[in-house]
PyMOL Python script that loads the backbone (N, CA, C, O; Angstrom):
from pymol import cmd

cmd.read_pdbstr("""\
ATOM      1  N   MET A   1     114.270 114.850 119.269  1.00  0.00           N
ATOM      2  CA  MET A   1     114.459 115.100 117.854  1.00  0.00           C
ATOM      3  C   MET A   1     113.832 113.978 117.043  1.00  0.00           C
ATOM      4  O   MET A   1     113.786 112.819 117.458  1.00  0.00           O
ATOM      5  N   ALA A   2     113.363 114.363 115.896  1.00  0.00           N
ATOM      6  CA  ALA A   2     112.752 113.388 114.999  1.00  0.00           C
ATOM      7  C   ALA A   2     113.417 113.493 113.637  1.00  0.00           C
ATOM      8  O   ALA A   2     113.813 114.576 113.206  1.00  0.00           O
ATOM      9  N   ILE A   3     113.535 112.357 112.966  1.00  0.00           N
ATOM     10  CA  ILE A   3     114.039 112.365 111.593  1.00  0.00           C
ATOM     11  C   ILE A   3     112.838 112.545 110.682  1.00  0.00           C
ATOM     12  O   ILE A   3     111.871 111.786 110.735  1.00  0.00           O
ATOM     13  N   GLU A   4     112.927 113.572 109.843  1.00  0.00           N
ATOM     14  CA  GLU A   4     111.802 113.887 108.975  1.00  0.00           C
ATOM     15  C   GLU A   4     112.286 114.183 107.571  1.00  0.00           C
ATOM     16  O   GLU A   4     113.477 114.380 107.329  1.00  0.00           O
ATOM     17  N   LYS A   5     111.339 114.208 106.657  1.00  0.00           N
ATOM     18  CA  LYS A   5     111.633 114.580 105.279  1.00  0.00           C
ATOM     19  C   LYS A   5     110.640 115.661 104.872  1.00  0.00           C
ATOM     20  O   LYS A   5     109.426 115.498 104.995  1.00  0.00           O
ATOM     21  N   PHE A   6     111.197 116.778 104.380  1.00  0.00           N
ATOM     22  CA  PHE A   6     110.381 117.879 103.904  1.00  0.00           C
ATOM     23  C   PHE A   6     110.645 118.075 102.420  1.00  0.00           C
ATOM     24  O   PHE A   6     111.797 118.102 101.986  1.00  0.00           O
ATOM     25  N   ILE A   7     109.591 118.208 101.655  1.00  0.00           N
ATOM     26  CA  ILE A   7     109.698 118.565 100.239  1.00  0.00           C
ATOM     27  C   ILE A   7     108.985 119.903 100.099  1.00  0.00           C
ATOM     28  O   ILE A   7     107.775 120.005 100.299  1.00  0.00           O
ATOM     29  N   PHE A   8     109.759 120.923  99.751  1.00  0.00           N
ATOM     30  CA  PHE A   8     109.227 122.275  99.680  1.00  0.00           C
ATOM     31  C   PHE A   8     108.631 122.551  98.301  1.00  0.00           C
ATOM     32  O   PHE A   8     108.983 121.891  97.323  1.00  0.00           O
ATOM     33  N   GLY A   9     107.745 123.511  98.231  1.00  0.00           N
ATOM     34  CA  GLY A   9     107.066 123.864  96.994  1.00  0.00           C
ATOM     35  C   GLY A   9     108.009 124.269  95.868  1.00  0.00           C
ATOM     36  O   GLY A   9     107.671 124.119  94.694  1.00  0.00           O
ATOM     37  N   ASN A  10     109.196 124.785  96.217  1.00  0.00           N
ATOM     38  CA  ASN A  10     110.166 125.200  95.198  1.00  0.00           C
ATOM     39  C   ASN A  10     111.043 124.045  94.712  1.00  0.00           C
ATOM     40  O   ASN A  10     111.903 124.234  93.852  1.00  0.00           O
ATOM     41  N   GLY A  11     110.820 122.837  95.269  1.00  0.00           N
ATOM     42  CA  GLY A  11     111.589 121.669  94.854  1.00  0.00           C
ATOM     43  C   GLY A  11     112.737 121.305  95.770  1.00  0.00           C
ATOM     44  O   GLY A  11     113.342 120.247  95.600  1.00  0.00           O
ATOM     45  N   ASP A  12     113.058 122.162  96.750  1.00  0.00           N
ATOM     46  CA  ASP A  12     114.102 121.840  97.729  1.00  0.00           C
ATOM     47  C   ASP A  12     113.640 120.666  98.591  1.00  0.00           C
ATOM     48  O   ASP A  12     112.443 120.478  98.813  1.00  0.00           O
ATOM     49  N   ILE A  13     114.611 119.874  99.077  1.00  0.00           N
ATOM     50  CA  ILE A  13     114.301 118.722  99.931  1.00  0.00           C
ATOM     51  C   ILE A  13     115.248 118.725 101.129  1.00  0.00           C
ATOM     52  O   ILE A  13     116.457 118.896 100.972  1.00  0.00           O
ATOM     53  N   TYR A  14     114.692 118.534 102.328  1.00  0.00           N
ATOM     54  CA  TYR A  14     115.506 118.323 103.531  1.00  0.00           C
ATOM     55  C   TYR A  14     115.112 116.989 104.126  1.00  0.00           C
ATOM     56  O   TYR A  14     113.928 116.680 104.267  1.00  0.00           O
ATOM     57  N   GLU A  15     116.121 116.199 104.474  1.00  0.00           N
ATOM     58  CA  GLU A  15     115.879 114.928 105.148  1.00  0.00           C
ATOM     59  C   GLU A  15     116.880 114.790 106.285  1.00  0.00           C
ATOM     60  O   GLU A  15     118.090 114.785 106.061  1.00  0.00           O
ATOM     61  N   GLY A  16     116.367 114.679 107.507  1.00  0.00           N
ATOM     62  CA  GLY A  16     117.249 114.528 108.642  1.00  0.00           C
ATOM     63  C   GLY A  16     116.572 114.884 109.946  1.00  0.00           C
ATOM     64  O   GLY A  16     115.346 114.905 110.057  1.00  0.00           O
ATOM     65  N   ASP A  17     117.418 115.166 110.938  1.00  0.00           N
ATOM     66  CA  ASP A  17     116.941 115.488 112.273  1.00  0.00           C
ATOM     67  C   ASP A  17     116.297 116.873 112.284  1.00  0.00           C
ATOM     68  O   ASP A  17     116.764 117.798 111.618  1.00  0.00           O
ATOM     69  N   VAL A  18     115.218 116.996 113.051  1.00  0.00           N
ATOM     70  CA  VAL A  18     114.481 118.248 113.167  1.00  0.00           C
ATOM     71  C   VAL A  18     114.152 118.483 114.630  1.00  0.00           C
ATOM     72  O   VAL A  18     113.800 117.559 115.362  1.00  0.00           O
ATOM     73  N   CYS A  19     114.274 119.736 115.041  1.00  0.00           N
ATOM     74  CA  CYS A  19     113.862 120.133 116.387  1.00  0.00           C
ATOM     75  C   CYS A  19     113.172 121.483 116.270  1.00  0.00           C
ATOM     76  O   CYS A  19     113.722 122.410 115.675  1.00  0.00           O
ATOM     77  N   ASN A  20     111.988 121.604 116.826  1.00  0.00           N
ATOM     78  CA  ASN A  20     111.197 122.840 116.754  1.00  0.00           C
ATOM     79  C   ASN A  20     110.997 123.315 115.314  1.00  0.00           C
ATOM     80  O   ASN A  20     111.012 124.515 115.043  1.00  0.00           O
ATOM     81  N   GLY A  21     110.811 122.374 114.404  1.00  0.00           N
ATOM     82  CA  GLY A  21     110.528 122.704 113.019  1.00  0.00           C
ATOM     83  C   GLY A  21     111.720 123.122 112.177  1.00  0.00           C
ATOM     84  O   GLY A  21     111.548 123.534 111.030  1.00  0.00           O
ATOM     85  N   LYS A  22     112.937 123.023 112.728  1.00  0.00           N
ATOM     86  CA  LYS A  22     114.138 123.431 112.000  1.00  0.00           C
ATOM     87  C   LYS A  22     115.128 122.269 111.937  1.00  0.00           C
ATOM     88  O   LYS A  22     115.154 121.415 112.824  1.00  0.00           O
ATOM     89  N   PRO A  23     115.958 122.244 110.860  1.00  0.00           N
ATOM     90  CA  PRO A  23     117.033 121.246 110.829  1.00  0.00           C
ATOM     91  C   PRO A  23     117.918 121.387 112.071  1.00  0.00           C
ATOM     92  O   PRO A  23     118.374 122.485 112.392  1.00  0.00           O
ATOM     93  N   HIS A  24     118.153 120.287 112.755  1.00  0.00           N
ATOM     94  CA  HIS A  24     118.948 120.318 113.990  1.00  0.00           C
ATOM     95  C   HIS A  24     119.472 118.909 114.236  1.00  0.00           C
ATOM     96  O   HIS A  24     118.698 117.995 114.522  1.00  0.00           O
ATOM     97  N   GLY A  25     120.790 118.734 114.125  1.00  0.00           N
ATOM     98  CA  GLY A  25     121.412 117.414 114.236  1.00  0.00           C
ATOM     99  C   GLY A  25     122.072 117.081 112.914  1.00  0.00           C
ATOM    100  O   GLY A  25     122.769 117.915 112.336  1.00  0.00           O
ATOM    101  N   LYS A  26     121.858 115.884 112.439  1.00  0.00           N
ATOM    102  CA  LYS A  26     122.413 115.453 111.146  1.00  0.00           C
ATOM    103  C   LYS A  26     121.330 115.531 110.087  1.00  0.00           C
ATOM    104  O   LYS A  26     120.188 115.132 110.315  1.00  0.00           O
ATOM    105  N   GLY A  27     121.710 116.059 108.910  1.00  0.00           N
ATOM    106  CA  GLY A  27     120.719 116.129 107.859  1.00  0.00           C
ATOM    107  C   GLY A  27     121.301 116.522 106.523  1.00  0.00           C
ATOM    108  O   GLY A  27     122.440 116.978 106.425  1.00  0.00           O
ATOM    109  N   LYS A  28     120.489 116.334 105.489  1.00  0.00           N
ATOM    110  CA  LYS A  28     120.895 116.629 104.117  1.00  0.00           C
ATOM    111  C   LYS A  28     119.845 117.540 103.493  1.00  0.00           C
ATOM    112  O   LYS A  28     118.650 117.242 103.497  1.00  0.00           O
ATOM    113  N   TYR A  29     120.333 118.674 102.951  1.00  0.00           N
ATOM    114  CA  TYR A  29     119.454 119.621 102.265  1.00  0.00           C
ATOM    115  C   TYR A  29     119.877 119.672 100.815  1.00  0.00           C
ATOM    116  O   TYR A  29     121.035 119.947 100.503  1.00  0.00           O
ATOM    117  N   SER A  30     118.936 119.406  99.933  1.00  0.00           N
ATOM    118  CA  SER A  30     119.193 119.441  98.488  1.00  0.00           C
ATOM    119  C   SER A  30     118.345 120.548  97.887  1.00  0.00           C
ATOM    120  O   SER A  30     117.115 120.495  97.930  1.00  0.00           O
ATOM    121  N   TRP A  31     119.011 121.557  97.324  1.00  0.00           N
ATOM    122  CA  TRP A  31     118.318 122.656  96.671  1.00  0.00           C
ATOM    123  C   TRP A  31     117.895 122.214  95.276  1.00  0.00           C
ATOM    124  O   TRP A  31     118.584 121.421  94.635  1.00  0.00           O
ATOM    125  N   ALA A  32     116.774 122.721  94.816  1.00  0.00           N
ATOM    126  CA  ALA A  32     116.244 122.360  93.501  1.00  0.00           C
ATOM    127  C   ALA A  32     117.235 122.679  92.387  1.00  0.00           C
ATOM    128  O   ALA A  32     117.254 121.998  91.361  1.00  0.00           O
ATOM    129  N   HIS A  33     118.067 123.717  92.582  1.00  0.00           N
ATOM    130  CA  HIS A  33     119.029 124.111  91.540  1.00  0.00           C
ATOM    131  C   HIS A  33     120.287 123.244  91.536  1.00  0.00           C
ATOM    132  O   HIS A  33     121.160 123.431  90.689  1.00  0.00           O
ATOM    133  N   GLY A  34     120.392 122.292  92.481  1.00  0.00           N
ATOM    134  CA  GLY A  34     121.481 121.321  92.422  1.00  0.00           C
ATOM    135  C   GLY A  34     122.508 121.362  93.529  1.00  0.00           C
ATOM    136  O   GLY A  34     123.279 120.412  93.662  1.00  0.00           O
ATOM    137  N   ASN A  35     122.561 122.426  94.345  1.00  0.00           N
ATOM    138  CA  ASN A  35     123.492 122.444  95.478  1.00  0.00           C
ATOM    139  C   ASN A  35     123.002 121.470  96.551  1.00  0.00           C
ATOM    140  O   ASN A  35     121.800 121.262  96.714  1.00  0.00           O
ATOM    141  N   VAL A  36     123.962 120.870  97.287  1.00  0.00           N
ATOM    142  CA  VAL A  36     123.618 119.914  98.344  1.00  0.00           C
ATOM    143  C   VAL A  36     124.519 120.141  99.551  1.00  0.00           C
ATOM    144  O   VAL A  36     125.734 120.277  99.406  1.00  0.00           O
ATOM    145  N   TYR A  37     123.923 120.182 100.746  1.00  0.00           N
ATOM    146  CA  TYR A  37     124.694 120.193 101.993  1.00  0.00           C
ATOM    147  C   TYR A  37     124.296 118.969 102.791  1.00  0.00           C
ATOM    148  O   TYR A  37     123.112 118.702 102.994  1.00  0.00           O
ATOM    149  N   ASP A  38     125.304 118.221 103.246  1.00  0.00           N
ATOM    150  CA  ASP A  38     125.088 117.029 104.065  1.00  0.00           C
ATOM    151  C   ASP A  38     125.989 117.151 105.276  1.00  0.00           C
ATOM    152  O   ASP A  38     127.213 117.117 105.147  1.00  0.00           O
ATOM    153  N   GLY A  39     125.390 117.295 106.465  1.00  0.00           N
ATOM    154  CA  GLY A  39     126.223 117.445 107.648  1.00  0.00           C
ATOM    155  C   GLY A  39     125.429 117.859 108.869  1.00  0.00           C
ATOM    156  O   GLY A  39     124.253 117.528 109.016  1.00  0.00           O
ATOM    157  N   ASP A  40     126.104 118.595 109.741  1.00  0.00           N
ATOM    158  CA  ASP A  40     125.542 119.017 111.023  1.00  0.00           C
ATOM    159  C   ASP A  40     124.752 120.312 110.884  1.00  0.00           C
ATOM    160  O   ASP A  40     125.111 121.205 110.116  1.00  0.00           O
ATOM    161  N   TRP A  41     123.664 120.387 111.651  1.00  0.00           N
ATOM    162  CA  TRP A  41     122.792 121.553 111.687  1.00  0.00           C
ATOM    163  C   TRP A  41     122.530 121.946 113.136  1.00  0.00           C
ATOM    164  O   TRP A  41     122.428 121.087 114.012  1.00  0.00           O
ATOM    165  N   VAL A  42     122.422 123.248 113.382  1.00  0.00           N
ATOM    166  CA  VAL A  42     121.995 123.748 114.687  1.00  0.00           C
ATOM    167  C   VAL A  42     120.994 124.873 114.434  1.00  0.00           C
ATOM    168  O   VAL A  42     121.318 125.881 113.805  1.00  0.00           O
ATOM    169  N   ASN A  43     119.788 124.685 114.928  1.00  0.00           N
ATOM    170  CA  ASN A  43     118.722 125.685 114.798  1.00  0.00           C
ATOM    171  C   ASN A  43     118.551 126.198 113.371  1.00  0.00           C
ATOM    172  O   ASN A  43     118.391 127.400 113.157  1.00  0.00           O
ATOM    173  N   GLY A  44     118.582 125.300 112.404  1.00  0.00           N
ATOM    174  CA  GLY A  44     118.324 125.658 111.015  1.00  0.00           C
ATOM    175  C   GLY A  44     119.512 126.171 110.233  1.00  0.00           C
ATOM    176  O   GLY A  44     119.370 126.545 109.069  1.00  0.00           O
ATOM    177  N   LYS A  45     120.703 126.197 110.860  1.00  0.00           N
ATOM    178  CA  LYS A  45     121.903 126.681 110.173  1.00  0.00           C
ATOM    179  C   LYS A  45     122.943 125.574 110.080  1.00  0.00           C
ATOM    180  O   LYS A  45     123.042 124.718 110.958  1.00  0.00           O
ATOM    181  N   LYS A  46     123.726 125.608 108.982  1.00  0.00           N
ATOM    182  CA  LYS A  46     124.860 124.680 108.859  1.00  0.00           C
ATOM    183  C   LYS A  46     125.839 125.020 109.981  1.00  0.00           C
ATOM    184  O   LYS A  46     126.326 126.148 110.063  1.00  0.00           O
ATOM    185  N   HIS A  47     126.125 124.056 110.835  1.00  0.00           N
ATOM    186  CA  HIS A  47     126.947 124.336 112.012  1.00  0.00           C
ATOM    187  C   HIS A  47     127.560 123.023 112.497  1.00  0.00           C
ATOM    188  O   HIS A  47     126.837 122.108 112.890  1.00  0.00           O
ATOM    189  N   GLY A  48     128.880 122.931 112.470  1.00  0.00           N
ATOM    190  CA  GLY A  48     129.588 121.698 112.822  1.00  0.00           C
ATOM    191  C   GLY A  48     130.415 121.276 111.616  1.00  0.00           C
ATOM    192  O   GLY A  48     131.069 122.109 110.988  1.00  0.00           O
ATOM    193  N   THR A  49     130.389 120.010 111.295  1.00  0.00           N
ATOM    194  CA  THR A  49     131.128 119.542 110.118  1.00  0.00           C
ATOM    195  C   THR A  49     130.149 119.081 109.046  1.00  0.00           C
ATOM    196  O   THR A  49     129.066 118.571 109.334  1.00  0.00           O
ATOM    197  N   GLY A  50     130.570 119.278 107.803  1.00  0.00           N
ATOM    198  CA  GLY A  50     129.706 118.868 106.720  1.00  0.00           C
ATOM    199  C   GLY A  50     130.390 118.970 105.374  1.00  0.00           C
ATOM    200  O   GLY A  50     131.560 119.334 105.257  1.00  0.00           O
ATOM    201  N   LYS A  51     129.607 118.632 104.365  1.00  0.00           N
ATOM    202  CA  LYS A  51     130.075 118.662 102.976  1.00  0.00           C
ATOM    203  C   LYS A  51     129.055 119.440 102.155  1.00  0.00           C
ATOM    204  O   LYS A  51     127.866 119.119 102.150  1.00  0.00           O
ATOM    205  N   PHE A  52     129.543 120.476 101.458  1.00  0.00           N
ATOM    206  CA  PHE A  52     128.692 121.272 100.590  1.00  0.00           C
ATOM    207  C   PHE A  52     129.164 121.067  99.168  1.00  0.00           C
ATOM    208  O   PHE A  52     130.336 121.281  98.856  1.00  0.00           O
ATOM    209  N   THR A  53     128.251 120.654  98.308  1.00  0.00           N
ATOM    210  CA  THR A  53     128.566 120.443  96.897  1.00  0.00           C
ATOM    211  C   THR A  53     127.737 121.416  96.071  1.00  0.00           C
ATOM    212  O   THR A  53     126.509 121.430  96.149  1.00  0.00           O
ATOM    213  N   TRP A  54     128.430 122.231  95.279  1.00  0.00           N
ATOM    214  CA  TRP A  54     127.751 123.182  94.393  1.00  0.00           C
ATOM    215  C   TRP A  54     127.373 122.484  93.095  1.00  0.00           C
ATOM    216  O   TRP A  54     127.976 121.479  92.719  1.00  0.00           O
ATOM    217  N   ASN A  55     126.381 123.022  92.424  1.00  0.00           N
ATOM    218  CA  ASN A  55     125.923 122.428  91.172  1.00  0.00           C
ATOM    219  C   ASN A  55     126.960 122.555  90.050  1.00  0.00           C
ATOM    220  O   ASN A  55     126.804 121.928  89.002  1.00  0.00           O
ATOM    221  N   ASN A  56     128.020 123.360  90.251  1.00  0.00           N
ATOM    222  CA  ASN A  56     129.091 123.474  89.251  1.00  0.00           C
ATOM    223  C   ASN A  56     130.208 122.455  89.472  1.00  0.00           C
ATOM    224  O   ASN A  56     131.162 122.403  88.696  1.00  0.00           O
ATOM    225  N   GLY A  57     130.092 121.633  90.544  1.00  0.00           N
ATOM    226  CA  GLY A  57     131.082 120.605  90.814  1.00  0.00           C
ATOM    227  C   GLY A  57     132.074 120.939  91.912  1.00  0.00           C
ATOM    228  O   GLY A  57     132.831 120.063  92.329  1.00  0.00           O
ATOM    229  N   ASP A  58     132.098 122.194  92.403  1.00  0.00           N
ATOM    230  CA  ASP A  58     132.969 122.556  93.529  1.00  0.00           C
ATOM    231  C   ASP A  58     132.475 121.832  94.784  1.00  0.00           C
ATOM    232  O   ASP A  58     131.271 121.661  94.977  1.00  0.00           O
ATOM    233  N   ILE A  59     133.424 121.405  95.642  1.00  0.00           N
ATOM    234  CA  ILE A  59     133.074 120.688  96.877  1.00  0.00           C
ATOM    235  C   ILE A  59     133.880 121.251  98.037  1.00  0.00           C
ATOM    236  O   ILE A  59     135.101 121.380  97.944  1.00  0.00           O
ATOM    237  N   TYR A  60     133.199 121.589  99.132  1.00  0.00           N
ATOM    238  CA  TYR A  60     133.853 121.991 100.381  1.00  0.00           C
ATOM    239  C   TYR A  60     133.516 120.951 101.432  1.00  0.00           C
ATOM    240  O   TYR A  60     132.355 120.591 101.627  1.00  0.00           O
ATOM    241  N   GLU A  61     134.569 120.470 102.115  1.00  0.00           N
ATOM    242  CA  GLU A  61     134.377 119.566 103.253  1.00  0.00           C
ATOM    243  C   GLU A  61     135.102 120.157 104.435  1.00  0.00           C
ATOM    244  O   GLU A  61     136.293 120.461 104.356  1.00  0.00           O
ATOM    245  N   GLY A  62     134.383 120.324 105.542  1.00  0.00           N
ATOM    246  CA  GLY A  62     135.037 120.876 106.719  1.00  0.00           C
ATOM    247  C   GLY A  62     134.053 121.460 107.702  1.00  0.00           C
ATOM    248  O   GLY A  62     132.909 121.020 107.817  1.00  0.00           O
ATOM    249  N   ASP A  63     134.542 122.479 108.418  1.00  0.00           N
ATOM    250  CA  ASP A  63     133.792 123.083 109.512  1.00  0.00           C
ATOM    251  C   ASP A  63     132.899 124.217 109.029  1.00  0.00           C
ATOM    252  O   ASP A  63     133.253 124.981 108.130  1.00  0.00           O
ATOM    253  N   PHE A  64     131.724 124.301 109.657  1.00  0.00           N
ATOM    254  CA  PHE A  64     130.780 125.384 109.430  1.00  0.00           C
ATOM    255  C   PHE A  64     130.436 125.999 110.779  1.00  0.00           C
ATOM    256  O   PHE A  64     130.404 125.309 111.798  1.00  0.00           O
ATOM    257  N   PHE A  65     130.180 127.299 110.774  1.00  0.00           N
ATOM    258  CA  PHE A  65     129.758 128.002 111.986  1.00  0.00           C
ATOM    259  C   PHE A  65     128.703 129.017 111.594  1.00  0.00           C
ATOM    260  O   PHE A  65     128.946 129.884 110.754  1.00  0.00           O
ATOM    261  N   GLU A  66     127.525 128.909 112.206  1.00  0.00           N
ATOM    262  CA  GLU A  66     126.435 129.844 111.942  1.00  0.00           C
ATOM    263  C   GLU A  66     126.131 129.978 110.449  1.00  0.00           C
ATOM    264  O   GLU A  66     125.832 131.075 109.977  1.00  0.00           O
ATOM    265  N   GLY A  67     126.202 128.875 109.704  1.00  0.00           N
ATOM    266  CA  GLY A  67     125.816 128.863 108.308  1.00  0.00           C
ATOM    267  C   GLY A  67     126.937 129.112 107.308  1.00  0.00           C
ATOM    268  O   GLY A  67     126.738 128.932 106.107  1.00  0.00           O
ATOM    269  N   GLU A  68     128.110 129.521 107.780  1.00  0.00           N
ATOM    270  CA  GLU A  68     129.239 129.840 106.892  1.00  0.00           C
ATOM    271  C   GLU A  68     130.380 128.837 107.060  1.00  0.00           C
ATOM    272  O   GLU A  68     130.504 128.183 108.095  1.00  0.00           O
ATOM    273  N   MET A  69     131.211 128.732 106.017  1.00  0.00           N
ATOM    274  CA  MET A  69     132.427 127.927 106.131  1.00  0.00           C
ATOM    275  C   MET A  69     133.356 128.666 107.097  1.00  0.00           C
ATOM    276  O   MET A  69     133.809 129.772 106.801  1.00  0.00           O
ATOM    277  N   ASN A  70     133.634 128.064 108.231  1.00  0.00           N
ATOM    278  CA  ASN A  70     134.481 128.657 109.265  1.00  0.00           C
ATOM    279  C   ASN A  70     135.258 127.551 109.950  1.00  0.00           C
ATOM    280  O   ASN A  70     134.678 126.553 110.377  1.00  0.00           O
ATOM    281  N   GLY A  71     136.565 127.720 110.056  1.00  0.00           N
ATOM    282  CA  GLY A  71     137.400 126.716 110.696  1.00  0.00           C
ATOM    283  C   GLY A  71     138.218 125.971 109.663  1.00  0.00           C
ATOM    284  O   GLY A  71     138.553 126.514 108.611  1.00  0.00           O
ATOM    285  N   ASN A  72     138.533 124.742 109.966  1.00  0.00           N
ATOM    286  CA  ASN A  72     139.373 123.925 109.092  1.00  0.00           C
ATOM    287  C   ASN A  72     138.531 123.312 107.982  1.00  0.00           C
ATOM    288  O   ASN A  72     137.464 122.753 108.235  1.00  0.00           O
ATOM    289  N   GLY A  73     139.022 123.423 106.750  1.00  0.00           N
ATOM    290  CA  GLY A  73     138.273 122.840 105.653  1.00  0.00           C
ATOM    291  C   GLY A  73     139.081 122.740 104.375  1.00  0.00           C
ATOM    292  O   GLY A  73     140.193 123.257 104.264  1.00  0.00           O
ATOM    293  N   LYS A  74     138.483 122.056 103.417  1.00  0.00           N
ATOM    294  CA  LYS A  74     139.143 121.809 102.131  1.00  0.00           C
ATOM    295  C   LYS A  74     138.140 122.052 101.012  1.00  0.00           C
ATOM    296  O   LYS A  74     137.053 121.476 100.995  1.00  0.00           O
ATOM    297  N   MET A  75     138.527 122.920 100.075  1.00  0.00           N
ATOM    298  CA  MET A  75     137.718 123.188  98.907  1.00  0.00           C
ATOM    299  C   MET A  75     138.395 122.551  97.705  1.00  0.00           C
ATOM    300  O   MET A  75     139.562 122.814  97.416  1.00  0.00           O
ATOM    301  N   ILE A  76     137.645 121.715  97.017  1.00  0.00           N
ATOM    302  CA  ILE A  76     138.130 121.109  95.777  1.00  0.00           C
ATOM    303  C   ILE A  76     137.280 121.702  94.658  1.00  0.00           C
ATOM    304  O   ILE A  76     136.083 121.435  94.558  1.00  0.00           O
ATOM    305  N   TYR A  77     137.918 122.505  93.826  1.00  0.00           N
ATOM    306  CA  TYR A  77     137.202 123.154  92.739  1.00  0.00           C
ATOM    307  C   TYR A  77     137.048 122.196  91.562  1.00  0.00           C
ATOM    308  O   TYR A  77     137.847 121.279  91.377  1.00  0.00           O
ATOM    309  N   ALA A  78     136.018 122.425  90.783  1.00  0.00           N
ATOM    310  CA  ALA A  78     135.735 121.568  89.633  1.00  0.00           C
ATOM    311  C   ALA A  78     136.903 121.544  88.644  1.00  0.00           C
ATOM    312  O   ALA A  78     137.084 120.565  87.920  1.00  0.00           O
ATOM    313  N   ASP A  79     137.699 122.628  88.612  1.00  0.00           N
ATOM    314  CA  ASP A  79     138.836 122.683  87.692  1.00  0.00           C
ATOM    315  C   ASP A  79     140.092 122.007  88.250  1.00  0.00           C
ATOM    316  O   ASP A  79     141.141 122.020  87.605  1.00  0.00           O
ATOM    317  N   GLY A  80     139.989 121.411  89.460  1.00  0.00           N
ATOM    318  CA  GLY A  80     141.100 120.670  90.041  1.00  0.00           C
ATOM    319  C   GLY A  80     141.898 121.430  91.088  1.00  0.00           C
ATOM    320  O   GLY A  80     142.688 120.821  91.809  1.00  0.00           O
ATOM    321  N   ARG A  81     141.716 122.747  91.195  1.00  0.00           N
ATOM    322  CA  ARG A  81     142.412 123.516  92.237  1.00  0.00           C
ATOM    323  C   ARG A  81     141.924 123.074  93.614  1.00  0.00           C
ATOM    324  O   ARG A  81     140.782 122.646  93.782  1.00  0.00           O
ATOM    325  N   ILE A  82     142.824 123.189  94.599  1.00  0.00           N
ATOM    326  CA  ILE A  82     142.482 122.826  95.974  1.00  0.00           C
ATOM    327  C   ILE A  82     142.944 123.932  96.916  1.00  0.00           C
ATOM    328  O   ILE A  82     144.071 124.414  96.804  1.00  0.00           O
ATOM    329  N   GLU A  83     142.081 124.334  97.839  1.00  0.00           N
ATOM    330  CA  GLU A  83     142.436 125.241  98.920  1.00  0.00           C
ATOM    331  C   GLU A  83     142.126 124.503 100.218  1.00  0.00           C
ATOM    332  O   GLU A  83     140.990 124.096 100.465  1.00  0.00           O
ATOM    333  N   GLU A  84     143.152 124.340 101.032  1.00  0.00           N
ATOM    334  CA  GLU A  84     142.975 123.599 102.281  1.00  0.00           C
ATOM    335  C   GLU A  84     143.599 124.391 103.413  1.00  0.00           C
ATOM    336  O   GLU A  84     144.722 124.881 103.300  1.00  0.00           O
ATOM    337  N   GLY A  85     142.861 124.512 104.505  1.00  0.00           N
ATOM    338  CA  GLY A  85     143.352 125.256 105.662  1.00  0.00           C
ATOM    339  C   GLY A  85     142.211 125.920 106.389  1.00  0.00           C
ATOM    340  O   GLY A  85     141.136 125.341 106.549  1.00  0.00           O
ATOM    341  N   ASN A  86     142.454 127.156 106.833  1.00  0.00           N
ATOM    342  CA  ASN A  86     141.490 127.879 107.647  1.00  0.00           C
ATOM    343  C   ASN A  86     140.551 128.724 106.788  1.00  0.00           C
ATOM    344  O   ASN A  86     140.968 129.372 105.829  1.00  0.00           O
ATOM    345  N   TRP A  87     139.284 128.696 107.159  1.00  0.00           N
ATOM    346  CA  TRP A  87     138.246 129.479 106.481  1.00  0.00           C
ATOM    347  C   TRP A  87     137.596 130.409 107.491  1.00  0.00           C
ATOM    348  O   TRP A  87     137.362 130.028 108.638  1.00  0.00           O
ATOM    349  N   THR A  88     137.304 131.634 107.060  1.00  0.00           N
ATOM    350  CA  THR A  88     136.651 132.616 107.925  1.00  0.00           C
ATOM    351  C   THR A  88     135.516 133.270 107.151  1.00  0.00           C
ATOM    352  O   THR A  88     135.725 133.812 106.066  1.00  0.00           O
ATOM    353  N   ASP A  89     134.326 133.217 107.710  1.00  0.00           N
ATOM    354  CA  ASP A  89     133.141 133.837 107.093  1.00  0.00           C
ATOM    355  C   ASP A  89     132.985 133.461 105.623  1.00  0.00           C
ATOM    356  O   ASP A  89     132.658 134.309 104.793  1.00  0.00           O
ATOM    357  N   GLY A  90     133.218 132.191 105.303  1.00  0.00           N
ATOM    358  CA  GLY A  90     133.014 131.691 103.959  1.00  0.00           C
ATOM    359  C   GLY A  90     134.142 131.919 102.990  1.00  0.00           C
ATOM    360  O   GLY A  90     134.029 131.577 101.813  1.00  0.00           O
ATOM    361  N   LYS A  91     135.248 132.501 103.470  1.00  0.00           N
ATOM    362  CA  LYS A  91     136.381 132.787 102.584  1.00  0.00           C
ATOM    363  C   LYS A  91     137.638 132.091 103.078  1.00  0.00           C
ATOM    364  O   LYS A  91     137.852 131.938 104.280  1.00  0.00           O
ATOM    365  N   PHE A  92     138.472 131.670 102.121  1.00  0.00           N
ATOM    366  CA  PHE A  92     139.728 131.008 102.464  1.00  0.00           C
ATOM    367  C   PHE A  92     140.663 132.007 103.114  1.00  0.00           C
ATOM    368  O   PHE A  92     140.916 133.076 102.559  1.00  0.00           O
ATOM    369  N   ALA A  93     141.177 131.667 104.286  1.00  0.00           N
ATOM    370  CA  ALA A  93     142.068 132.559 105.033  1.00  0.00           C
ATOM    371  C   ALA A  93     143.507 132.044 105.071  1.00  0.00           C
ATOM    372  O   ALA A  93     144.401 132.725 105.573  1.00  0.00           O
ATOM    373  N   GLY A  94     143.724 130.847 104.542  1.00  0.00           N
ATOM    374  CA  GLY A  94     145.102 130.327 104.493  1.00  0.00           C
ATOM    375  C   GLY A  94     145.380 129.212 105.436  1.00  0.00           C
ATOM    376  O   GLY A  94     146.501 128.703 105.477  1.00  0.00           O
TER     377      GLY A  94
END
""", "prot")
cmd.dss("prot")
cmd.show_as("cartoon", "prot")
cmd.util.cbc("prot")
cmd.orient("prot")
């Protein structure tokens, strides 16, 4: 694996571990519109533990599986609400 930095034509930026041309390992992806994911990657998908910050101020920290919030995690909404517990396919399950 190599640590690389990619700047895409649309303004997105990825900096981190790469394998076979895809994010794999630890890395940070910053979308041009302001969302940011910093965490584990497997074959180009968010997978493992990480932190996703939306451009509206919402923050999720926890487990990801195949690109979705899955497993144990905590969502802190910009308005102060908190959902903590199990997540399935990107949705809070309790």
